[in-house]
N, C-alpha and C positions, 0 to 999 in steps of 0.2 A: 620850618628850619631856616636859619639864617647863616650865611657864610660871610667871612671877611674877605677883604681885598687880596690878602696873601693867598687865600685858597683860589680865588679867581685867577691870579697870576700863575699859580701852580698848574691849574687846569690848562691854561693857555700854553704853558711851557711843554707840558706832556703832549698836548694835541699837536703842537708844532713839531716835536720830535717824531711823533707818529707819522705826520705828513712827510717828514724828511725820509722816512723809511718806506713810504708808499702806501701807508694806511690812512684810513679816515675813521673818525668816531661814528658809531651808529648805536641804535637801541638794540640791546640783546634780545633776539626773538625767542630763543629757547629757554629763557628764564622768566619765572613769574616775579612779580614785584615783592613776593614774600622773601626773596633772596636779598632784598635791598637794592640800592642803586647799582646797576651793572653797566659797564661800558663795553661795547663790542668793537673790535678792530676788524675792518674789512678792507679789501683793496680799494685804493682811492679812486682809481679810474679803470677803464678797460685795458689800459696799457701798462699800469703799474702792477707789479707782482703777477706776471702773465701766466704762471703755472696754476694760479687759482682762478676760479670763476669769480665774476664781479660780485656775486652775492654770498661768497664764502665767508663764514664767521671764523676768522683765523684765531682769535683769542677773545675771551670774554672774562671780565672780572671787575673788581672795584677799582677805583682810581689808583690806590696803592698797588694793587696787583698788576694793573696795566703799566704803571711806572716801572715796576720790577721786571716785567716781561720785556719792555723796550730797552731797559738797561742790559738785559741778557742778550738781546739782538745786537746792541752796540758792542758789548764785550766780545761776542762771537765774531763779529766783523773785524774788530781790532786784532783779535787773536789770529784770524786767517791772514790778515795783512802782515802781521809780524812774522808768520811762518812763510810768507810769500806764496800761500796757497791761492789766495784770491785778493782782489782789490776792486775799487769802484769801476775801473775801466773794464776789467774782466767780467764783473757782474752785469754791467750794462750790455756788453756784447752777448753774453749768454741769454739774458732776458730777450734781446732782440732776436736771437736764434729761435727761441720758443715762439715769439710772435710770428716770425716768418714761417715756421713749421705749421702753426695753427692756420695761418692764412692759406698756405699751400694745400692743406687738407680740406679747407672750406672750398677752395677753388676746384679741387679735384672732385669733391662731392657734387658741386654745382654742375660741373661739366658732365659728370655721369648721369645726373638727372636730365640734362638737355639731350644727351645721346639716347636715353631710354624713351623720352617723349617722341623723338623723331623716329 
């Protein structure tokens, strides 16, 4: 199969948009190659999209399906912004709240283990 440069640019654009939303491209683990080329969106790092585990497959589909999914995410964020329900600043704060809660739970669990050992 050969692809043209326009397709390469489209892949790069979609991947950049996915990165902007905190995703990374990955190989879809739960699909066989008989389904064709599939792209999986996963959290980009341990700190992006903190309510998901790092290995969570958030979405999987063809390049066209991934593009539509990301456009839906973009639409939802813009809609929330227009309604003044949420914005980037609020989203960042809430994500940090989740990270803080996760860290606190881990520290409490570790402290409990230390107490049980003593």
